[in-house]
C-alpha positions as CSV (number, residue, x, y, z in Angstrom):
1,X,-198.3,81.3,297.0
2,X,-200.9,84.2,296.8
3,X,-201.3,86.3,293.7
4,X,-201.4,90.1,293.8
5,X,-205.0,91.2,294.4
6,X,-206.8,92.6,291.3
7,X,-207.7,95.8,293.1
8,X,-205.6,97.7,295.7
9,X,-207.2,97.5,299.2
10,X,-204.8,99.9,300.9
11,X,-201.1,100.6,301.2
12,X,-199.0,97.8,299.7
13,X,-195.4,96.9,300.6
14,X,-193.4,96.5,297.5
15,X,-190.7,94.3,299.0
16,X,-193.3,91.8,300.3
17,X,-194.9,91.6,296.8
18,X,-191.4,90.9,295.3
19,X,-190.8,88.2,297.9
20,X,-194.0,86.4,297.0
21,X,-193.4,86.6,293.3
22,X,-190.0,85.0,294.0
23,X,-191.6,82.2,296.0
24,X,-194.1,81.6,293.1
25,X,-191.2,81.3,290.7
26,X,-189.2,79.1,293.0
27,X,-192.1,76.7,293.5
28,X,-192.5,76.4,289.7
29,X,-188.9,75.3,289.0
30,X,-186.8,72.4,290.1
31,X,-184.1,74.6,291.5
32,X,-183.7,78.2,290.1
33,X,-180.9,80.6,290.7
34,X,-180.4,84.4,291.0
35,X,-179.8,85.1,287.3
36,X,-182.8,83.1,286.1
37,X,-185.0,84.7,288.7
38,X,-183.8,88.2,287.8
39,X,-184.5,87.5,284.1
40,X,-187.9,86.0,284.7
41,X,-189.2,88.6,287.2
42,X,-187.6,91.7,285.7
43,X,-185.6,92.7,288.8
44,X,-181.9,93.3,289.3
45,X,-179.7,90.5,290.6
46,X,-179.0,92.5,293.7
47,X,-182.7,92.8,294.5
48,X,-183.3,89.1,293.9
49,X,-180.2,88.1,295.9
50,X,-181.2,90.2,299.0
51,X,-184.7,88.8,298.9
52,X,-183.4,85.2,298.6
53,X,-181.0,85.8,301.5
54,X,-184.0,87.0,303.6
55,X,-186.2,84.1,302.6
56,X,-183.5,81.6,303.3
57,X,-182.8,83.2,306.7
58,X,-186.5,82.7,307.5
59,X,-186.1,79.0,306.4
60,X,-188.9,79.4,303.8
61,X,-186.5,78.3,301.0
62,X,-183.3,76.2,300.9
63,X,-180.4,75.8,298.5
64,X,-181.0,73.1,295.8
65,X,-178.1,72.4,293.5
66,X,-177.2,75.7,291.9
67,X,-180.5,77.3,292.9
68,X,-183.3,77.2,295.5
69,X,-186.4,75.3,296.3
70,X,-189.2,75.8,298.8
71,X,-188.4,74.3,302.2
72,X,-190.3,71.7,304.1
73,X,-191.5,74.5,306.4
74,X,-193.9,75.4,303.6
75,X,-195.3,71.8,303.9
76,X,-195.7,72.3,307.6
77,X,-197.5,75.5,307.0
78,X,-199.9,73.7,304.6
79,X,-200.7,71.2,307.3
80,X,-201.6,74.0,309.6
81,X,-203.9,75.4,306.9
82,X,-205.7,72.1,306.8
83,X,-206.1,72.1,310.6
84,X,-207.8,75.4,310.4
85,X,-210.5,74.1,308.0
86,X,-213.5,73.0,309.9
87,X,-213.6,69.2,310.2
88,X,-211.0,68.5,307.6
89,X,-211.0,64.8,308.5
90,X,-214.7,64.5,307.7
91,X,-214.2,66.2,304.4
92,X,-211.4,63.8,303.5
93,X,-213.5,60.8,304.5
94,X,-216.4,62.0,302.3
95,X,-214.3,62.8,299.3
96,X,-212.5,59.4,299.6
97,X,-215.8,57.6,299.8
98,X,-217.2,59.4,296.7
99,X,-214.1,58.5,294.7
100,X,-214.4,54.9,295.8
101,X,-218.1,54.7,295.2
102,X,-218.0,56.3,291.7
103,X,-214.5,55.4,290.5
104,X,-214.1,59.0,289.4
105,X,-212.3,62.1,290.7
106,X,-213.8,63.6,293.9
107,X,-212.7,67.0,295.2
108,X,-213.5,69.6,297.8
109,X,-213.0,73.3,297.2
110,X,-213.6,76.6,298.9
111,X,-213.6,80.2,297.8
112,X,-210.4,82.3,298.3
113,X,-209.7,85.6,296.6
114,X,-212.6,85.2,294.1
115,X,-211.4,81.8,292.9
116,X,-212.2,78.2,293.9
117,X,-209.2,76.7,295.7
118,X,-208.8,72.9,296.0
119,X,-208.5,71.6,299.5
120,X,-208.5,67.9,298.9
121,X,-208.7,65.5,295.9
122,X,-209.2,61.7,295.6
123,X,-208.9,59.4,292.6
124,X,-211.2,56.5,292.0
125,X,-210.2,53.4,290.1
126,X,-211.5,54.7,286.8
127,X,-210.5,58.3,287.2
128,X,-209.0,60.4,284.4
129,X,-206.0,62.4,285.7
130,X,-206.4,66.1,285.7
131,X,-204.1,69.0,286.6
132,X,-206.1,70.0,289.7
133,X,-204.4,69.5,293.0
134,X,-204.7,70.6,296.6
135,X,-203.7,74.2,296.8
136,X,-204.4,74.9,293.1
137,X,-207.2,77.2,292.0
138,X,-209.6,77.7,289.1
139,X,-212.2,80.3,288.1
140,X,-215.5,80.0,289.9
141,X,-217.6,80.7,286.7
142,X,-216.3,77.7,284.8
143,X,-216.3,75.0,287.5
144,X,-219.1,73.1,289.3
145,X,-217.4,73.7,292.6
146,X,-217.1,77.4,292.0
147,X,-220.7,77.8,290.8
148,X,-222.0,75.7,293.7
149,X,-220.3,78.1,296.1
150,X,-221.2,81.3,294.2
151,X,-224.9,80.4,294.2
152,X,-225.1,80.4,298.0
153,X,-222.7,83.2,299.0
154,X,-224.1,86.4,300.5
155,X,-225.3,88.7,297.7
156,X,-222.7,91.3,298.1
157,X,-219.8,88.8,298.1
158,X,-221.2,87.0,295.0
159,X,-221.7,90.3,293.1
160,X,-218.1,91.4,294.0
161,X,-216.6,88.2,292.7
162,X,-218.6,88.3,289.5
163,X,-217.8,92.0,288.9
164,X,-214.1,91.3,289.3
165,X,-214.1,88.1,287.2
166,X,-211.9,88.1,284.1
167,X,-214.3,86.0,282.0
168,X,-212.3,83.9,279.4
169,X,-213.3,81.0,277.2
170,X,-211.6,77.9,278.6
171,X,-213.6,75.8,276.2
172,X,-216.5,76.5,273.7
173,X,-218.9,75.8,276.6
174,X,-217.5,78.3,279.1
175,X,-219.9,80.9,280.4
176,X,-218.3,84.3,279.6
177,X,-221.3,86.6,280.3
178,X,-222.3,87.8,283.8
179,X,-226.0,87.8,283.0
180,X,-225.9,84.2,281.8
181,X,-223.9,83.2,284.9
182,X,-226.5,84.9,287.2
183,X,-229.3,82.9,285.4
184,X,-227.5,79.6,286.0
185,X,-226.7,80.5,289.7
186,X,-230.5,81.0,290.2
187,X,-231.1,77.5,288.8
188,X,-228.4,76.1,291.0
189,X,-229.9,77.7,294.1
190,X,-233.3,76.1,293.3
191,X,-232.1,72.6,292.6
192,X,-229.2,72.5,295.2
193,X,-226.3,71.4,293.0
194,X,-224.2,72.8,290.1
195,X,-222.7,71.2,287.0
196,X,-219.8,71.8,284.7
197,X,-220.6,70.5,281.2
198,X,-217.2,70.6,279.6
199,X,-216.9,74.3,280.6
200,X,-213.5,74.1,282.3
201,X,-211.9,71.2,280.4
202,X,-213.1,69.7,277.2
203,X,-214.2,66.1,277.6
204,X,-214.9,66.4,281.4
205,X,-218.2,66.8,283.2
206,X,-218.6,67.6,286.9
207,X,-221.3,68.0,289.5
208,X,-221.0,69.7,292.9
209,X,-223.0,70.4,295.9
210,X,-222.4,73.2,298.5
211,X,-221.6,72.6,302.1
212,X,-223.4,75.3,304.0
213,X,-225.8,76.3,306.7
214,X,-228.3,79.2,306.4
215,X,-225.6,81.9,306.7
216,X,-222.3,80.4,305.7
217,X,-220.8,78.5,302.8
218,X,-217.9,76.4,303.8
219,X,-217.1,75.1,300.3
220,X,-218.4,72.5,297.9
221,X,-217.8,68.8,297.1
222,X,-217.7,67.5,293.5
223,X,-217.4,64.4,291.2
224,X,-215.6,64.7,287.9
225,X,-215.5,62.2,285.0
226,X,-215.2,61.9,281.2
227,X,-218.2,63.0,279.2
228,X,-218.3,59.6,277.6
229,X,-219.3,58.0,280.9
230,X,-221.2,60.9,282.5
231,X,-224.5,61.0,280.7
232,X,-227.2,63.6,281.5
233,X,-229.2,61.0,283.4
234,X,-226.2,59.9,285.5
235,X,-225.0,63.5,286.1
236,X,-228.4,64.9,287.2
237,X,-229.5,61.7,288.9
238,X,-227.2,59.4,290.8
239,X,-224.1,61.6,290.9
240,X,-226.1,64.7,291.9
241,X,-227.6,62.7,294.7
242,X,-224.2,61.4,295.8
243,X,-222.6,64.8,296.1
244,X,-225.6,66.2,297.9
245,X,-225.6,63.3,300.4
246,X,-221.8,63.8,301.0
247,X,-222.3,67.5,301.5
248,X,-225.1,66.8,304.0
249,X,-222.8,64.5,306.0
250,X,-220.1,67.2,306.2
251,X,-222.7,69.8,307.2
252,X,-224.0,67.6,310.0
253,X,-220.4,67.2,311.4
254,X,-219.2,70.8,311.0
255,X,-219.3,73.7,313.4
256,X,-219.7,76.8,311.2
257,X,-218.1,80.0,312.4
């Protein structure tokens, strides 16, 4: 579920925050009970129990053995989220086609709360499995998807995300300096695509192109593969052309709000 915002944006309701931390914990365990939740989250058993009772009455969680799991209503909510994304079916078709065409991982992501969140992922026949999945998120500064989006966001939004970024070295190649990131974003805006040269995961290289019109960035589409196969020429040549072509198809079939 959602993380607590880094900066307060107004009055916050403590009980709602507790409820969402409980949901986060429940989704990360294969059945978890009151005692385990109380120990993990640092709340009393009575507080945890009352929140669980409320969440169960709203049918967001269900009993699972001696504990709880998320209910299928959450899956139904996820389907509604997809329906609210402009031309989700077109995105799926283009991501699937990229995965089939290249044999690698293809993904679509969009910006939420200063991170890149994955909307859809497809695996080609040579793809190396990664931990990314629909609904998951990664930092924008270390991913090709994130940088492709950042480069074309309105200036104030881009600066806000970078100012709030908790730069950390995920690999020796990760950009951890705002000034260096701004330099790369300028390069990305000029050439029209972004790369991740083993910056988020060692051994993997990625290329991504933004899906946008003049005013709006819907998201970005990417290809990811092992560094042993993704040479510089392949990355900046055929693969860069492929993601830009897929992005263009999505743009032509999307009504931007």
